[in-house]
Phi, psi and omega in degrees: 000352183299322182293330178295318180296323180295315180298314180297319179297319180297322181298328179273328184284319185301312177300324180295318178293320182298327182297342180270002184291317183243126178263003179197162174297143178264132180276135183233122177281142177208158171215167181300112177208065181294147008265014184277316174207133183196167178274118182282177182296335179270012179068021175251150178293132183224178177123168183301309182296323179293314181298318181294314180294319180298320180292321176297317180297320180297323178294334182262000182072026181256157173238150185243136179248104185277131181236122182281121183215149171298148185303315178301322179290325176302313180296320179297316181289329173298315181298323182274352183079015178272353177222141186274323189209163174211169187236159173056045179258138172274149184278126175227154179303321180298316182288328180296338180293333184235001183223146173267130184259132178236124183300129184254002178058060178214084180302136184246116175254138180248138178226165172263136179245146181215166170287136182302322183287355179236005187294333179297338179288343186234075180281072185266127175241338178210167187301321183298336181297333184297335180268006185242011188246019183081192183296131185223129176259111186253123180269140171224169180249131183304133177088348181278147171249142182245020182094162187303314185297309182289321179300317180295318179297320182292339178293331179213071181291163176303152182304332182281354183255121174258123181267123179256116183265112179266155181282327181222157179292319180296324177295322179292323177295324177295321175299317180297317181294326180276355179083015180277342168228162184263319180222158181223130174273131180201153175289144193300304187294316180296319180298320180299321178293320180293320180298323180296338181272346184281159169305147186290342181227134356287148186281142177262139179223154176269137175282162187300322186297143173228136177241131175279108182280349181112191177274144170273140187242158160276141179237139180238133182297129178292338181280331186243347181239130184286159177299326178297317179295318179298316178297323180297318178293322178298317180294320181295317180292324176295320177297322178293327175294318184286328183269004175092358181298317181299313181298320180293317179295319181298313180295322181294330181274322190245355178061025175221156178297153176296128180288119182285335180236000000 
């Protein structure tokens, strides 16, 4: 019976230890980016990333204070330590200098989107094709990372490619629909939600290529959040991955199994 006493003791000790992880509510930057984070019908922040972070915080006895901010401002305040955390960030060397990254279990695929009535004009099968199709206006969203390969390519695109930097993804989709840009880079799941909100004509479609941009992470400011706190969130999320919580949340949000690869 000794092992039973040990298990029972652990069940009471762990929450007590967890309660010491946060000595104050942690501020989390967010903006409309469904289905990962958005304002729900009850006027509360909702979405896959929010639900996952809230469950991890609950396991640690922490509370989160969500603050709606544009993504560039969120990154700036993280760097200055004026904001504690953010969600759905891709890892870049620049961001690693001021933020601690915690895997959020959200694989990120990037695709090119076009108007269906013009997609025959853009027979893209690989990244190199973009420089072989004549003048091309390519839309991206300010502050977004598309993974190492695409980010590096965007730093010095072919002369025939003009990069149009939009402030928001929905604004860029409107440009695409109006013909002000030719193609748009966007993450797959987020783009699908934005497309569903657009007028049905002209129709938006994804081109065949897909790039794995990597995992999206939770990021914690190195100036305002301790390394111990960051490790605690990493451990909590890993435990949620192992006990099936992540898979259940993913399926409930996206109606498909969690992609293992």
